[in-house]
N, C-alpha and C positions, 0 to 999 in steps of 0.2 A: 504494500500500500504506500502511495505517495503522501507525504505530509502536506496539508493545506494550512500553512501557518500564517499568522498575522504579523504585521510590522507596525512600527510607530507611524501614525498617519500624518503628523505635522512636524516639520523640522525647520528651525531657523538657525542659520549659520552666519557668522561674521563678527569682526571686531566691533564692539559697541552694541551688539544685538541685545545684551542684557537690559539696555535702556528701554526696550520695547516690551518688557515683560508685563508691565501694567496694562498696556494696550491688549496684549495677547489674552490675559485672563479676564479683562474687563467684560468681555462679551458673555462670560460665564456667571457674572454677578447678576442673579435673577431678580432680587427684590431688596427692600431696605434692610432686612434681617440677614441677608446673605453674608457669609464670611469664608475666607480662605485660611488654611493653616499653612504657615511657612515653617517647614522642617529645615532648620539651619544647623550645620555643624557648629558646635559651640566654640570652635577655634576662632570664629568670626565675630563673636560677641564683643561689642565695643569697638569693632574695626569699621573702616569706611564702607565695606560691603553691606553691613547691617543697615546703615543709614540710607542705603540706596534701595532697600526693599520697597516695592510699591504697595505698602500696607495702608489701609484706612478702615474706618468704621469699626466693625466688630472682629476684624481679622485677629488671629491668634499666632503669636510667635512661639514656636516650639523648639527650643534649643535641644540638640541631641549630642550625646557624648559617644565618640567612636574609638575611645582608647582600647576597648575590647571589640571583638567581632560581634555584630548584632545577635542578640539572643531572643528567643521566642518570648521569654518572660519580660524582656525589656519592651518588645513590641506591644504586648498585652497591657503593660502599665501605661504606655503612651496613648494607646487607644482609650483607655479608661480616663485619662486626663482630658481628652477631647470631649468625651461624652459627659464628663462632669462640668466642663466649660459651657456646653450648650446641649439642649435636648434635640436640636436641629442638626441634621447631617450637613457638614460643610459642603460648599459648592465645589471645592477643589483643594488639593494638596500640592504644594510646591516644594520639591526636594532640592536643597542647595548644598553641595559639598562633593566629596569623593564617592567612591563606589558604595561604601557602607551607608553614608547618609542617603544616597539614592535608593538603596535597598530598603532602608527603614521607611522612606516615603512610600515606596511601592507596597510594602507589607501593611502599613497603616491604611492606605487607600482600600485595600482588600478587606481588612478586618472590620472596617466601619460598616460593611454591607454583608458580612458573612458571620454566622454565629460561632461561638466557642473560642478556643485558643488558637493562636497562629501555629502552634505545634501540631494541630490537627490537620494542617494542610501542607505539611512538608512532604513533597512527592510530586507526581506528575498529574496535572489536570484534575485536582481534587476540589478546586474552587467552583462553586455553583452559581454565585451571583456576581454580576458585573461590579467592578470597583467604582469608587468615587473618582471623578475626573482628576488626573494627576499629571504634573509637569516636572521635568528634570532640568536642572541648571548645573552641569558639572563644573567643579572648580579644580579637578584633577582629570587627567586623560589617560586611558589605557585599559580600564576594567571592562569597558563595553556595557556597564550596568545601565547606561542611558538607553541602550537599544535592545537589551536582553529581556526575555520573558521569564526571568528568574529573579527572585529575591532571596539571596543566600542567608540562611539563618542557622544558628546553633541552638538546637533544642535539648530537652532533658536526656534524650537517648541517642541523638544523632545530629550531625551537621548535614543539612540537606535543604535545597532551595524550595520555595513555593513556585513551582513551574506551571504557568498557565498563560493563555492568551490574554486573560484579564490583567495579568501582572504588568504587561507592557504599558509604558507611558503613553498618554494621549498627545503629548507635545514635548519636544525637547528644544532647548535654546543653547546653542553651542557658541560661546563667546571666548575666543582664545585669549582675550585680555585677562580673563579671570585666572589664568594659569601663572601669571606673573608673580614672582616671589616664592614659589613653591621650593622648599629645601631640596637640594640635589638628590639626596638618597631617596626621599619620598617620590620625587619625580621619576627617578630611575625605576624603583620597584613597581610603581603603578604602570609605567610604560612597558616594562618587561612582561607584565600580565598580558598585554596586547601582543607583544612579539611571540610569546609562548602560545597564545591562542592560535596564531597563524601557523606556527611550526606544527602544532598538534593537529590542526585541521588539515593542512596540506599533506601531511604524511600519514593520515589516518585511513582506515579501510572504508569509511563512510564518504570519502571525497567524491565530489561531483563537480560539474562545470559551474554550477551556481556558486557553491562554496569556494571553489578554486579561483574564480574571477575576483571575488571580494578579498580572499586571503592573500592572493599574489599582490594586489594593490596595497593592502595594509602592510605586508611585509616589506615592500619597496619603500613605503613611507617611513617605517621603523628604521630601516637601514640609513635613510637620509638623516633622520633625527639623531640616531645614536652612534653612527660611524662617520658622519660628515658634519659640516658646520653650515647652518642655514639661519638667516635672521628670522625667518618665519617658521621656525621649528615647532612652535606651539600650535600654529594652524595645522601643520602637517600631522602632529601627534593627535590632535582632536579628530581629524579625519581618519587616521590610522585606527583609532579606537572604535569609531563608528563602523568602518569596513571590517575590522576584526570581529566585532560583535555580529555583523551580518554573515560573516563566513561560517561561524559556528551555529548560526540559526538553522541551517539545513544540513549540518554535519554534527560534530561533537568535539570536545577537547579530549585529552588523553591521560597518559600515565602521570605526568607532572601534576596536573590538577587533582587527580585522585590522591596522590601522595600528600599534596599540600592540605587537603581536607583532613587527613590524619594528623598532620602537624598542628593544624588550627584547633581541631576538636580537643586534643589531649593537652597541648602546650599553650594554646591561646595565641599562637603566632598569626599575625595579620596575613591576609591572603597574598598580597603582592610579594612581600619578602619571603613568605612560605613557598611560593612558586619558584622564586629564584634559588632558594636553598635546595629544593627538590630537583630542579632542572640541572643543577651543576653536577648531579650524580647520575644523569641519564644518558651519558655518552654512548652506551651500548644501543640505545633505542633511537636517539636523535643525534648522531655524531656530528653532522655539519652544523646543526642548530646550536649545540653546546659549544663548539669551537667558536662560532660567531658571537655567542652570548659572552664568552670569556673575553673576547676582544672588546666588546662593549663595556664590560666591567673595567678593564684596564684603562680604556680611554677616559672614563668618568671617575676613576679612582675609587671604585666601590669594593669594599671588603665585606664578605659575608660572614656571619657568625658561624662558628664551628663547634663540634662536640656537644650539640644540644641534647643528644640522647644518651650520652656516655654514662650517666648515673641514674638512668630510669629503671624502674622495676620491670620485671618480665610481664607483669599484668598490664602496666601502662603501654609497653611496647606492643603487646598483643592487641590491645584496644586500638592502637593506631593502625595496625595491619587490618583489623576487621573493618574499621571505618573506611580505609582506602579501598579494600577489595569489594565492599558492598556497592561501589559505584560501577555497576556492571556495564552500562552503555559506554563509559569512558574507556574501560579496558577492551571492550569489543572493538571500538574505533581504533584503539592503539595497536592491538595484537590480533584482531580477528575473532571469529566465533569460537575458536579453540584456545582462547586466551588463558584459561585456567591451567592448561598444560604448560604454558610458557611463563606465567607469573604465579608461582606457587606461594603459599604463605611463607615458606622458608626464604625464597628469593626476595619477597617484599620486605620481610623482617631484616634481611641483610642490607637492603637499601637504607632503611631507617637507621640501622646501627651505624652506617657510614656517616650519617648526618650529625 
């Protein structure tokens, strides 16, 4: 069966496009009691970006902390705050920040219209009711969260996204000016998430011309950003993130992302750096990609943490292995339908022990 998937219907791109956010959401303000919820990474509190938010009337500013990967319990608490603020469902949610802030905005928009806990919807196509209208304004580029149908969450028993066509944003505003001032290491780790998306998609068994077309363009832009010097590198990286997200929409990621989920679930390591740590040990699977990745690290003077698992208990290591191997579609894309013969628990454990 061919997948009939949805994509983000409205996209605005360009330097200064953030200034039009008020106009974009204005048509969604239905009546005098209408309000929007602005989900803002709390790193921007008191900063110029906060003062530029097009808030008025009963709009709610909802600062979110992304020091940890988003948890289902955190999503549930934020939804409760909105419901306590007003008995009326908001006209829209605006997520402003990096991948985690955007995933939080996605999850909130879903849980305002679906009963229960967000943990109930970790999986594929479990959401039954359409979300509240929601908009993404990325301030980092690389995760592809702005274009993806997934809100990645850590639940009480697993790390797994809410995967649904309803998860997709209704509108994204891509303003490269918002990337200015991002610390080099954060910029690199987030950008490498995109690069690794491309490598895993292009070298996966699910590859097709749809995914290949987007993945090749994204990979070309990543090489320009991380191996060359361009004054418009932020513009290029934002488009690389978009194309990289589109590439995996009709294919899948692979071994690196599966392993990074294990690192994140057990050690709380953020997704971008977790992908970098895992990818550096996958030269047997992605030899050319890992060589190029190391060139990029050298150029930008990035040093990855080592010996993260050296003192871990066997129980914790086995939980990491279980978390990674439970992501069956990722391994099938990476190694094919017989992946379990190629990636045994022992081999997976060996990879984690090297980290």
